[in-house]
Backbone as ProteinMPNN parsed JSONL, in Angstrom:
{"seq_chain_A": "MSEVFLERANRLSAARRLIADDPEYTSALALLAVHSAISWRDAVSMKLVGGVTKNKDHMGAVLVLEKQFASRKLNSDGF", "coords_chain_A": {"N_chain_A": [[12.573, -4.189, -17.329], [11.337, -3.001, -15.062], [9.836, -4.566, -13.627], [12.571, -6.263, -12.345], [12.701, -4.371, -10.341], [10.41, -4.55, -9.282], [9.724, -7.263, -8.323], [12.107, -7.618, -6.022], [11.164, -5.172, -4.276], [8.908, -6.761, -3.516], [10.549, -9.671, -2.403], [11.293, -8.099, -0.704], [9.536, -7.522, 1.454], [8.376, -9.365, 1.68], [9.893, -10.487, 3.471], [9.797, -8.81, 5.824], [7.656, -9.621, 6.741], [8.288, -11.616, 7.977], [9.861, -11.704, 9.901], [8.22, -9.588, 11.311], [6.985, -10.138, 13.676], [8.755, -10.338, 15.562], [10.272, -8.949, 18.645], [13.524, -9.004, 18.35], [14.324, -8.203, 15.91], [13.617, -5.152, 15.414], [14.6, -3.289, 14.483], [15.785, -4.571, 11.95], [13.652, -4.729, 10.334], [12.094, -2.03, 10.094], [14.611, -0.997, 8.177], [14.246, -3.757, 6.379], [12.105, -2.429, 5.783], [11.673, 0.08, 4.898], [13.852, -0.223, 2.196], [11.754, -1.994, 0.453], [10.08, -0.083, -0.04], [11.427, 1.744, -1.427], [12.344, 0.094, -3.901], [10.297, -0.492, -4.547], [9.009, 1.886, -5.463], [10.898, 2.537, -7.924], [10.477, 0.166, -9.272], [8.219, 1.275, -10.079], [8.812, 3.996, -11.031], [10.107, 3.177, -13.117], [8.719, 2.414, -15.207], [6.475, 4.152, -15.409], [8.241, 6.534, -15.898], [10.665, 5.417, -17.509], [12.87, 5.039, -16.385], [14.842, 5.124, -12.954], [14.51, 7.392, -10.61], [17.227, 9.339, -8.884], [17.284, 11.144, -6.901], [18.171, 12.007, -3.555], [16.846, 13.166, -1.968], [13.875, 11.478, -0.575], [11.494, 11.915, -0.895], [10.474, 13.941, -2.225], [11.245, 11.951, -4.372], [9.242, 11.341, -4.747], [7.181, 12.96, -5.167], [7.892, 13.515, -7.758], [6.723, 11.47, -8.669], [4.224, 11.332, -8.179], [3.419, 13.505, -9.512], [3.475, 12.637, -11.846], [1.84, 10.26, -11.961], [-0.68, 11.766, -11.945], [-0.183, 13.001, -14.193], [-0.976, 11.372, -15.894], [-3.21, 10.913, -15.292], [-3.793, 8.723, -13.111], [-4.763, 6.872, -10.577], [-3.686, 7.747, -7.284], [-4.011, 7.437, -4.765], [-2.595, 5.488, -1.936], [-0.444, 5.44, -2.284]], "CA_chain_A": [[12.896, -3.88, -16.203], [10.161, -2.995, -13.672], [9.907, -6.483, -13.166], [13.197, -6.351, -11.061], [12.749, -3.936, -8.733], [9.323, -4.737, -8.237], [10.467, -8.765, -7.571], [12.825, -6.931, -5.132], [10.039, -5.344, -3.537], [8.221, -8.082, -2.763], [10.681, -10.498, -1.783], [12.191, -7.928, 0.907], [8.527, -7.138, 1.901], [8.276, -11.059, 2.462], [11.289, -11.154, 4.469], [9.536, -7.785, 6.83], [6.241, -10.012, 7.003], [8.869, -13.313, 8.594], [10.445, -11.108, 10.902], [6.815, -8.685, 11.732], [6.19, -9.612, 15.326], [10.069, -10.68, 17.128], [11.03, -7.584, 18.357], [14.572, -8.695, 18.576], [14.483, -7.419, 14.807], [12.908, -3.83, 14.737], [15.587, -2.699, 13.114], [15.675, -4.786, 10.75], [12.208, -4.82, 10.449], [12.274, -0.961, 9.393], [15.402, -1.497, 7.245], [13.16, -4.057, 4.899], [10.175, -1.962, 4.823], [12.029, 1.243, 3.81], [14.365, -0.568, 1.072], [10.978, -2.206, -0.186], [9.164, 0.982, -0.592], [12.406, 2.107, -2.744], [11.919, -0.943, -5.001], [9.04, -0.625, -5.213], [9.49, 3.559, -6.136], [12.041, 2.128, -8.283], [9.546, 0.336, -10.368], [6.92, 2.457, -10.451], [9.381, 4.832, -11.809], [10.444, 2.311, -14.162], [7.275, 1.678, -15.809], [6.096, 5.553, -15.937], [9.325, 7.021, -16.552], [11.654, 4.684, -18.182], [14.179, 5.48, -15.363], [14.928, 5.225, -11.757], [14.965, 8.408, -10.043], [18.473, 9.375, -8.22], [17.172, 11.767, -5.692], [18.421, 11.436, -2.609], [15.478, 13.415, -1.251], [13.196, 10.624, -0.809], [10.643, 13.323, -0.862], [11.486, 14.667, -3.575], [11.112, 11.47, -5.505], [7.69, 10.978, -4.199], [6.62, 13.892, -6.014], [8.146, 12.975, -9.219], [6.263, 10.521, -8.935], [2.372, 11.586, -7.854], [3.359, 13.939, -10.656], [3.717, 11.114, -13.382], [0.185, 9.727, -11.417], [-1.484, 13.668, -12.202], [-0.53, 13.475, -15.773], [-1.177, 9.68, -16.475], [-4.812, 10.266, -14.286], [-4.293, 7.908, -12.528], [-5.348, 7.106, -9.104], [-2.364, 7.241, -6.363], [-3.884, 6.991, -3.633], [-2.217, 4.753, -0.734], [1.417, 5.444, -3.051]], "C_chain_A": [[12.624, -3.439, -15.07], [10.215, -3.891, -12.637], [10.791, -6.522, -11.988], [13.199, -5.562, -9.988], [11.262, -4.249, -8.01], [9.33, -6.625, -7.615], [11.299, -8.036, -6.167], [12.344, -6.537, -4.099], [9.494, -6.081, -2.512], [9.021, -8.966, -2.014], [11.234, -9.559, -0.501], [10.81, -8.2, 1.506], [8.374, -8.428, 2.538], [9.142, -11.044, 3.81], [10.799, -10.144, 5.574], [8.33, -8.807, 7.277], [7.201, -11.758, 7.752], [9.12, -12.628, 9.499], [9.395, -9.936, 12.197], [7.35, -8.647, 12.897], [7.353, -10.02, 16.416], [10.368, -8.902, 17.085], [12.508, -7.735, 18.651], [14.78, -7.993, 16.775], [13.892, -5.96, 14.205], [13.947, -3.081, 13.994], [15.679, -3.455, 11.837], [14.225, -4.861, 9.635], [12.266, -3.49, 9.178], [13.237, -0.745, 8.531], [15.031, -1.92, 5.812], [12.307, -3.302, 4.601], [10.863, -0.846, 4.109], [12.626, 1.067, 2.5], [13.009, -1.584, 0.109], [10.365, -1.409, -0.97], [10.387, 1.546, -1.555], [12.015, 1.617, -3.755], [10.734, -0.565, -5.628], [8.967, 0.818, -6.091], [9.945, 3.193, -7.043], [11.068, 1.682, -9.489], [8.555, 0.926, -10.603], [7.5, 3.345, -11.613], [9.829, 4.871, -13.198], [9.239, 2.807, -15.367], [6.369, 3.027, -16.246], [7.42, 6.246, -16.767], [10.363, 6.792, -17.65], [12.746, 5.115, -17.313], [13.823, 5.258, -14.185], [15.715, 7.16, -11.589], [16.208, 8.34, -9.142], [18.089, 10.424, -7.458], [17.14, 11.518, -4.821], [17.58, 11.861, -2.066], [14.815, 12.481, -2.008], [11.837, 11.667, -1.083], [9.89, 13.443, -2.476], [11.343, 13.881, -5.144], [9.752, 10.842, -5.313], [7.043, 12.116, -4.842], [6.746, 14.033, -7.521], [7.191, 12.402, -9.445], [4.222, 10.684, -9.341], [2.171, 12.989, -9.143], [2.949, 13.189, -11.89], [2.064, 10.648, -13.115], [-0.401, 11.249, -12.324], [-1.516, 13.34, -13.38], [-1.119, 12.36, -16.049], [-3.386, 9.995, -16.032], [-4.995, 9.081, -13.767], [-3.855, 7.636, -11.293], [-3.524, 6.985, -8.156], [-2.677, 7.214, -5.345], [-3.438, 4.86, -2.156], [-0.53, 4.863, -1.857], [1.766, 6.513, -1.839]], "O_chain_A": [[13.412, -3.415, -14.124], [10.483, -3.971, -11.438], [10.343, -6.716, -10.858], [13.596, -5.895, -8.871], [10.957, -4.238, -6.818], [8.908, -6.967, -6.51], [10.598, -8.129, -5.159], [12.648, -7.04, -3.018], [9.535, -6.096, -1.281], [8.536, -9.265, -0.922], [11.57, -10.094, 0.556], [10.813, -9.232, 2.177], [8.26, -8.574, 3.755], [8.927, -11.563, 4.905], [11.366, -10.466, 6.618], [8.083, -8.673, 8.476], [6.594, -12.817, 7.915], [8.341, -12.962, 10.391], [9.659, -9.618, 13.356], [7.999, -7.706, 13.353], [7.195, -10.075, 17.636], [10.559, -8.054, 16.213], [13.004, -6.749, 19.195], [15.647, -7.122, 16.715], [13.733, -5.657, 13.023], [13.861, -2.381, 12.985], [15.639, -2.881, 10.749], [14.095, -5.026, 8.422], [12.398, -3.631, 7.962], [12.725, -0.021, 7.678], [15.162, -1.353, 4.727], [11.716, -3.265, 3.522], [10.736, -0.731, 2.89], [12.274, 1.824, 1.596], [13.381, -1.905, -1.02], [10.067, -1.607, -2.148], [9.967, 1.787, -2.686], [11.407, 2.274, -4.6], [10.348, -0.394, -6.785], [8.874, 0.782, -7.318], [9.078, 3.622, -7.803], [10.814, 2.41, -10.448], [8.12, 0.926, -11.754], [7.013, 3.485, -12.735], [9.948, 5.753, -14.049], [9.35, 3.653, -16.255], [5.658, 3.005, -17.251], [7.51, 6.412, -17.984], [10.812, 7.616, -18.447], [13.651, 5.674, -17.932], [12.614, 5.141, -13.985], [16.668, 7.792, -12.047], [16.335, 7.262, -8.561], [19.197, 10.892, -7.194], [16.234, 10.732, -4.546], [17.114, 10.999, -1.321], [14.818, 12.328, -3.229], [11.786, 11.775, -2.308], [9.086, 13.052, -3.323], [11.314, 14.336, -6.288], [9.402, 9.796, -5.858], [5.866, 11.789, -4.992], [5.933, 14.528, -8.302], [6.591, 12.697, -10.478], [3.431, 10.343, -10.221], [1.081, 13.368, -9.573], [2.049, 13.411, -12.699], [1.215, 10.706, -14.005], [-0.288, 11.316, -13.548], [-2.615, 13.277, -13.93], [-2.147, 12.598, -16.683], [-4.394, 9.41, -16.428], [-6.029, 8.418, -13.847], [-2.77, 8.03, -10.867], [-2.547, 6.294, -8.444], [-1.767, 6.955, -4.557], [-3.932, 3.765, -1.884], [0.305, 3.961, -1.795], [2.904, 6.971, -1.73]]}, "name": "protein", "num_of_chains": 1, "seq": "MSEVFLERANRLSAARRLIADDPEYTSALALLAVHSAISWRDAVSMKLVGGVTKNKDHMGAVLVLEKQFASRKLNSDGF"}
């Protein structure tokens, strides 16, 4: 299941790159970046904890994953 979220993140990121240099699409660029990051977070969450976090507070979801990285002694640089 994590592959579904990872594929979504990759596709959203690819779409983001397509419009990155076009000033007409700055709002769409921001939306794609945010949703790509959320999908990536969901992919990592599925892999680490077996489910996605339903935390509406995005920073709270990040903190949960940081704890998972630390408990597994994984490098979270760039996360």
